[in-house]
C-alpha positions as CSV (number, residue, x, y, z in Angstrom):
1,M,3.7,4.7,-24.9
2,R,7.1,4.7,-26.4
3,W,7.4,8.5,-26.4
4,M,7.1,8.5,-22.6
5,R,10.2,6.5,-22.4
6,R,12.3,8.8,-24.6
7,K,11.7,12.2,-23.1
8,P,10.1,14.0,-20.2
9,P,6.4,14.9,-20.8
10,V,6.9,18.6,-20.1
11,S,9.5,21.3,-20.8
12,A,12.4,21.5,-18.4
13,S,11.9,25.2,-17.9
14,T,10.5,26.3,-14.5
15,P,11.1,29.4,-12.4
16,R,11.9,27.5,-9.2
17,K,14.0,24.5,-8.4
18,L,13.7,22.7,-5.1
19,S,16.8,21.9,-3.1
20,R,15.5,18.4,-2.4
21,L,12.5,16.3,-3.4
22,W,11.7,13.2,-1.5
23,L,9.8,10.3,-3.1
24,H,8.1,7.9,-0.7
25,I,7.6,4.6,-2.6
26,G,4.6,3.1,-1.0
27,L,5.2,-0.7,-1.0
28,E,2.1,-2.7,0.0
29,K,1.3,-3.5,3.6
30,T,3.7,-0.8,5.0
31,G,1.1,1.8,6.0
32,S,1.3,3.7,2.7
33,T,-2.4,4.6,2.6
34,S,-2.1,6.0,6.2
35,V,0.8,8.1,5.1
36,L,-1.1,9.4,2.1
37,E,-4.2,10.3,4.0
38,T,-2.1,11.9,6.8
39,L,-0.3,14.1,4.3
40,R,-3.5,14.9,2.6
41,A,-4.9,16.2,5.9
42,S,-1.7,17.9,7.0
43,G,-0.2,19.2,3.8
44,D,-1.1,22.8,4.1
45,R,0.3,23.0,7.6
46,L,3.5,21.2,6.7
47,G,4.0,23.5,3.7
48,A,3.8,26.6,5.8
49,L,6.4,25.0,8.2
50,G,9.0,24.2,5.5
51,L,8.0,20.9,3.8
52,D,5.8,21.2,0.7
53,V,3.4,18.4,0.0
54,P,2.4,18.9,-3.7
55,R,-1.1,17.7,-4.5
56,G,-2.5,17.4,-8.0
57,P,-6.0,17.1,-9.3
58,H,-6.2,13.5,-8.0
59,D,-3.9,14.0,-5.0
60,Q,-0.4,12.6,-4.9
61,R,-1.3,9.5,-7.0
62,S,-1.0,11.8,-10.0
63,L,2.8,11.5,-10.4
64,A,2.9,7.7,-11.0
65,H,0.1,8.0,-13.6
66,V,2.2,10.4,-15.6
67,F,4.7,7.6,-16.4
68,R,2.7,4.4,-16.3
69,S,2.3,2.9,-19.7
70,R,-1.5,2.8,-19.1
71,P,-2.9,5.1,-16.3
72,M,-5.2,3.4,-13.8
73,V,-8.1,5.4,-15.0
74,E,-10.8,3.2,-13.6
75,M,-9.5,3.7,-10.1
76,M,-9.4,7.4,-10.6
77,G,-12.9,7.6,-12.0
78,L,-11.7,8.5,-15.5
79,K,-13.0,5.7,-17.7
80,D,-13.2,8.0,-20.7
81,V,-9.4,8.2,-21.0
82,D,-9.0,5.6,-23.6
83,G,-6.7,5.3,-26.6
84,P,-3.1,6.3,-27.1
85,E,-3.8,10.0,-27.9
86,A,-6.2,10.5,-25.1
87,Q,-3.8,8.9,-22.6
88,A,-0.9,10.9,-23.9
89,R,-2.9,14.2,-23.4
90,Y,-4.0,13.0,-20.0
91,R,-0.5,12.3,-18.8
92,A,0.9,15.5,-20.2
93,G,-1.8,17.5,-18.4
94,L,-1.0,15.8,-15.1
95,A,2.8,16.4,-15.6
96,T,2.2,20.1,-16.3
97,R,0.0,20.6,-13.3
98,F,2.3,18.7,-11.0
99,A,5.3,20.8,-12.1
100,E,3.3,24.0,-11.6
101,R,2.2,22.9,-8.2
102,L,5.8,22.1,-7.2
103,A,7.0,25.4,-8.4
104,A,4.2,27.3,-6.6
105,G,5.2,26.0,-3.1
106,A,6.9,28.2,-0.6
107,A,9.2,25.5,1.0
108,D,12.6,24.5,-0.3
109,E,12.0,20.8,0.1
110,A,9.0,18.6,-0.9
111,L,7.7,15.2,-0.1
112,V,5.6,13.1,-2.5
113,S,4.1,9.8,-1.2
114,D,2.7,7.6,-3.9
115,E,1.5,4.0,-3.6
116,M,1.6,3.5,-7.4
117,L,5.2,4.4,-7.9
118,A,6.2,0.9,-6.9
119,A,4.6,-0.4,-10.1
120,L,6.8,1.5,-12.4
121,T,9.1,-0.3,-14.8
122,L,12.7,0.8,-15.3
123,P,12.0,2.8,-18.5
124,E,9.1,4.5,-16.7
125,A,11.1,5.3,-13.6
126,Q,13.9,6.6,-15.9
127,A,11.5,8.9,-17.6
128,M,10.3,10.2,-14.2
129,A,13.9,10.9,-13.2
130,A,14.4,12.9,-16.3
131,Y,11.2,14.8,-15.7
132,L,12.2,15.6,-12.1
133,E,15.8,16.6,-12.9
134,P,14.9,20.3,-13.7
135,L,12.5,20.5,-10.8
136,A,14.8,19.6,-7.9
137,R,18.6,19.7,-7.4
138,E,18.4,16.4,-5.5
139,V,15.8,13.6,-5.7
140,R,15.9,11.1,-2.8
141,V,13.8,7.9,-2.7
142,I,12.7,6.3,0.6
143,A,10.7,3.0,1.1
144,Y,9.6,0.8,3.9
145,V,9.6,-3.0,3.9
146,R,8.1,-5.5,6.3
147,A,9.8,-8.7,7.3
148,P,8.9,-10.9,4.3
149,L,7.0,-13.6,6.1
150,D,5.0,-11.0,8.0
151,A,4.4,-9.2,4.7
152,A,3.1,-12.4,3.2
153,V,0.6,-13.0,6.0
154,S,-0.6,-9.4,5.9
155,L,-1.0,-9.3,2.1
156,S,-2.9,-12.6,2.2
157,Q,-5.3,-11.2,4.7
158,Q,-5.7,-8.0,2.6
159,L,-6.5,-10.0,-0.6
160,I,-9.1,-12.1,1.2
161,K,-10.6,-9.0,2.9
162,T,-11.0,-7.2,-0.5
163,G,-12.5,-10.2,-2.2
164,H,-9.6,-10.9,-4.5
165,E,-8.6,-14.3,-3.0
166,L,-10.1,-17.2,-1.0
167,Y,-8.7,-18.3,2.4
168,S,-8.2,-21.8,1.1
169,D,-6.0,-20.6,-1.7
170,M,-3.9,-18.4,0.6
171,A,-3.6,-21.3,3.0
172,R,-2.0,-23.3,0.3
173,R,0.3,-20.6,-1.0
174,P,0.5,-17.3,0.9
175,A,0.7,-14.2,-1.3
176,Y,3.9,-12.3,-1.6
177,R,5.2,-9.7,-4.1
178,P,9.1,-9.7,-4.2
179,V,10.5,-6.4,-3.1
180,R,13.9,-6.6,-4.7
181,P,12.9,-6.1,-8.4
182,R,10.9,-3.0,-7.6
183,L,13.6,-1.4,-5.4
184,E,16.2,-2.3,-8.1
185,V,14.2,-0.2,-10.5
186,F,14.7,2.9,-8.4
187,R,18.3,2.2,-7.6
188,A,19.0,2.0,-11.3
189,A,16.9,5.1,-12.2
190,F,18.0,7.4,-9.4
191,G,21.3,5.9,-8.2
192,A,21.7,3.4,-5.4
193,E,23.1,6.1,-3.1
194,N,19.8,8.0,-3.3
195,V,17.6,5.1,-2.3
196,A,17.0,4.5,1.5
197,V,15.0,1.6,2.8
198,R,13.7,1.3,6.4
199,C,12.1,-1.5,8.3
200,Y,8.4,-1.3,8.8
201,A,7.9,-2.7,12.3
202,R,6.3,-0.8,15.2
203,S,9.3,-1.4,17.4
204,E,11.6,0.1,14.8
205,L,9.5,3.2,13.9
206,V,10.3,6.5,15.6
207,G,7.3,7.6,17.5
208,G,5.6,4.3,16.9
209,S,4.1,5.2,13.5
210,I,5.3,5.3,9.9
211,Q,4.1,8.9,9.6
212,T,6.4,10.2,12.3
213,D,9.2,7.9,11.3
214,L,9.1,9.2,7.8
215,L,9.5,12.8,8.9
216,H,12.4,11.8,11.1
217,A,14.1,9.9,8.2
218,I,14.0,12.9,5.9
219,G,15.2,15.4,8.4
220,H,12.0,17.0,9.4
221,A,11.3,15.3,12.8
222,H,10.3,18.7,14.3
223,L,7.2,18.6,12.1
224,A,5.8,15.4,13.7
225,D,3.7,17.3,16.2
226,H,1.9,19.1,13.4
227,L,0.6,15.9,11.7
228,D,-3.1,15.2,11.6
229,L,-2.6,11.4,11.9
230,R,-4.9,9.2,9.9
231,N,-4.9,5.4,9.8
232,A,-6.3,3.2,7.1
233,N,-6.5,-0.5,6.1
234,E,-7.1,-1.9,9.6
235,S,-6.6,-5.6,10.0
236,V,-9.4,-8.2,10.4
237,T,-9.7,-11.2,12.6
238,L,-9.3,-14.8,11.4
239,Q,-13.1,-15.2,11.7
240,G,-13.7,-12.0,9.7
241,A,-11.4,-13.3,6.9
242,L,-13.1,-16.7,6.9
243,V,-16.6,-15.1,6.7
244,K,-15.5,-12.9,3.8
245,S,-13.9,-15.8,2.0
246,A,-17.0,-17.9,2.3
247,M,-19.1,-15.0,1.0
248,S,-16.7,-14.7,-2.0
249,R,-17.0,-18.4,-2.7
250,M,-20.8,-18.3,-2.6
251,S,-21.1,-15.2,-4.8
252,E,-21.2,-15.1,-8.6
253,R,-19.3,-11.8,-8.6
254,P,-16.3,-10.5,-6.5
255,I,-17.4,-8.9,-3.3
256,R,-15.2,-5.9,-2.7
257,E,-17.2,-4.5,0.3
258,H,-15.4,-5.1,3.6
259,A,-16.1,-2.3,6.0
260,F,-18.3,-4.6,8.1
261,L,-15.5,-7.0,8.8
262,G,-13.9,-4.7,11.3
263,R,-16.8,-5.4,13.7
264,I,-16.2,-9.2,13.8
265,A,-14.4,-10.4,16.9
266,G,-12.2,-13.5,17.1
267,H,-8.6,-14.8,16.8
268,R,-5.7,-12.9,15.2
269,F,-5.5,-13.7,11.5
270,T,-3.1,-16.6,10.7
271,L,-2.4,-19.3,8.1
272,P,-1.5,-23.0,8.6
273,A,2.0,-23.7,9.8
274,S,2.8,-25.8,6.8
275,A,2.0,-22.9,4.5
276,L,4.1,-20.5,6.5
277,E,7.1,-22.8,6.6
278,A,7.0,-23.3,2.8
279,A,6.6,-19.5,2.3
280,A,9.6,-18.8,4.5
281,D,11.8,-20.9,2.2
282,R,10.3,-19.2,-0.9
283,L,10.9,-15.7,0.6
284,R,14.5,-16.3,1.8
285,P,16.3,-14.8,-1.2
286,D,14.3,-11.5,-1.0
287,R,15.0,-11.4,2.7
288,A,18.7,-12.0,2.3
289,W,19.1,-9.3,-0.3
290,L,17.3,-6.7,1.9
291,E,19.5,-7.6,4.9
292,T,22.7,-7.5,2.9
293,T,22.0,-4.5,0.8
294,F,20.4,-2.2,3.4
295,G,21.7,-3.6,6.6
296,L,18.2,-4.4,7.8
297,S,17.5,-6.9,10.6
298,F,14.1,-8.5,10.6
299,A,12.4,-10.0,13.7
300,D,9.5,-12.0,12.3
301,R,6.5,-12.1,14.6
302,A,5.5,-15.7,15.3
303,P,2.1,-16.2,13.8
304,P,-0.4,-17.7,16.2
305,P,-1.3,-21.4,15.7
306,M,-4.5,-22.2,13.8
307,P,-7.4,-22.6,16.3
308,A,-9.5,-25.7,16.3
309,P,-12.6,-25.4,14.1
310,D,-15.0,-25.9,17.0
311,T,-13.5,-22.8,18.8
312,L,-14.2,-20.4,15.9
313,A,-17.8,-19.6,16.8
314,S,-17.7,-18.5,20.4
315,A,-20.6,-16.6,21.9
316,E,-18.6,-13.4,21.7
317,V,-17.8,-14.0,18.0
318,L,-21.4,-14.8,17.1
319,A,-22.6,-11.7,19.0
320,S,-20.2,-9.6,17.0
321,M,-21.5,-11.1,13.8
322,Q,-24.9,-9.6,14.5
323,T,-23.3,-6.2,15.1
324,A,-21.4,-6.5,11.9
325,R,-24.6,-7.5,10.0
326,A,-26.0,-4.0,10.4
327,R,-23.2,-2.7,8.2
328,V,-23.5,-5.4,5.5
329,P,-25.2,-4.0,2.4
330,R,-28.7,-5.4,2.2
331,A,-28.2,-7.2,-1.0
332,L,-25.3,-9.2,0.6
333,R,-27.0,-10.1,3.9
334,P,-28.4,-13.5,2.7
335,T,-24.8,-14.4,1.7
336,F,-23.5,-13.1,5.0
337,D,-26.1,-15.1,7.0
338,A,-25.2,-18.3,5.1
339,A,-21.5,-17.8,5.8
340,V,-22.1,-17.2,9.5
341,A,-24.3,-20.3,9.7
342,K,-21.5,-22.3,8.3
343,L,-19.1,-20.9,10.9
344,G,-21.5,-22.0,13.7
345,S,-21.8,-25.5,12.3
346,G,-18.5,-26.7,13.9
347,D,-17.3,-28.1,10.5
348,D,-13.7,-27.8,9.3
349,W,-14.6,-24.3,8.3
350,A,-11.2,-23.1,7.3
351,A,-11.0,-25.7,4.6
352,Y,-14.4,-24.7,3.4
353,A,-13.5,-21.0,3.1
C-alpha cells in the first residue's frame, strides 16, 4: 500500500510520550519465540515494575502487521482481510490500538519483541519510525545473531522439522537468510547509532538465556528474577529430522505437524561436511560484516560428523520411535511407520530422506 509508505497510519497526537521504546527484532533461530512467550507470560509483572510490554489484539506481532505491505492474515486467523481497502482498515485499527495501549501503560519505558519486524522493507521500516516518533522520545533497536554457520544448520533443521524442506535438499545446500540486508534496513530507518546487535550463543548470554540477556542489554537486569521463563522451538535429533523428511517425501501434501519429533532419540542433528564447508564460504561476507560493524566474535560450534547409516537405528532409537508414535496424528501413522521401517533397513537412509 503506497499510502503506508508516505505517512503514519494514525495521528501523532497522544497524551503520553515514553522516554524510550525498545524494539527487539526477532531474527530467526535466536530464541525469538521464547522471548515472545516469556514476555506474554510476564508482561503484567514487568509493567508494574517499570518496563511496559504493550500487547495488542494479536499480541506483540501486531506492530509489524501495521506496516507490512500485506499482513500475514492467514497466520493470525484473519483470512477475511482481503483487498486494499480491508487491509488498510485492518492496519489502521491495529495502529490505533497499539498507540492506545502504549499510552495507557504506567512505565516510562517499553519493550516490543516482534518476530515479524525483520521482514520489513526499508519504506515499511521508515513508516514505522515516523509512526513511533510521537510515541517515544527515543526508539532503540536490538537484535541477536547466531554464528552464520551455526544459524544455517539450525535453520535447515527447522525447515525440515516443519515440513518445508527435505533433508536431501538441505544436505546439498544448507538454508541461510543473510542478516546484513535486514539489519541495514533498521540502521537506515532509525539511525545506525540506535541499533545494537548481540551474539546469540549460550556462553555469551547473561544468565544463560536470551530472555535474561535482553533485560540486561536494555538496562533492566534487575527484572530478570521476575520473568516467567518459557522456551519454544526445541531442537530435534538427526533421526527425528530424517523421519520427518521421509514422511514429507512420501506425502502428497506438506506435513506441518512435528510435536512428536521431540520424543525421538538419536544423534545430534548435522549435515554432511562437504555441505558445511561450501556453506561456510557462502556465508563469509555476512560474517565479516557482522564482526566488523558490531565488533562481534563468533565461535562456531563444530558440527558432529555424519554417523554411518547402519548406526542410525539403535535399539534405543527404535524404542523412542514407538513412544513418539503415540503422539503422531492417526492419519499420519501409516506414513510414520513406513519412514521408521526405512530407517531400520540399514540403507543409505540420509540420501533417501
